[in-house]
C-alpha positions, 0 to 999 in steps of 0.5 A: 496480539490479536490477528485475523485468519482467512482460510478458502478454498475453490472448487477446481472446476471453476475458471482461473479468473476466480482463483486470480481474483481472491488472489489479486484481493489478498493482496490489494489488502496487504494480507501476510500469508503464511504456511499451508495458504493462511492469510493474516492481517492484525485484527481491527475492524477494516480487515475483519470486514474486509475479510467477511466480504472476501469470505462472501466472495468466496461462498458465492463462488461455490467455494468455502472460506472461513475467517478467525481471530486468533491471539498467537499461533505455536509455529510462529511469533508475533514479531515473525509476522510483523516482519513478514508485513515489513518484507512486503512493505518493502517490496512497495516501497522499493518499486516507489523508491525508483521512480522517486530517484528518476524524478530528482535526477529529471529536477536537476537537469536544466534541460528538465526543468521547464517541465516543472509542470510535469514534474509537480503532476508525476510527484503528486501521482508518487505521493498518490501511490504513497498514501496507498501503500501506508494504509496497508502498513500496518506495523510502520515500517522504517522503509516508508520513513525513508520513501516519505522523507524522499518525498518531502525533499522532493516537493521542497526542492520542487517548490524552490526551484519556482516558489510562485506554483504552489502543488495542491490545496496550497492553492485553494487556500490561498482563493479562501475567504476573499 
């Protein structure tokens, strides 16, 4: 399997905001971290472009950056790297799982049934967050399947609560070609 590796260094005199900005960007890209500060992504065109842009930003900040394509690591197997990515995704999926559970409870509480519209809005937000995590789930983490199932079940429960109220694109589809 081919991997992209990103390594960078910034001058110690730079403001910490530059360092934090690069670190946050690497987090948003879903990069795995190896020993010695090497960041890894699967060798895909979108990942390569993201690393190249980040390298330019580091160089503009008077730092050094390099993007490499490698086919293997001596001390780390492909399966270990994939496990690393699964663990990163697991944390993000677990962060989604908690509000999903809370939303399920509020749906089943009789006092909250009046707030179906609010519950639907929260569900849409959770679905958007799920989509952003799946974009970084390069190796189809098993934890994603669990969260997708809970979201689907929650959406079905909502449609059974009040079938007259549909969410999202279904509303637009009802009015097309009339």
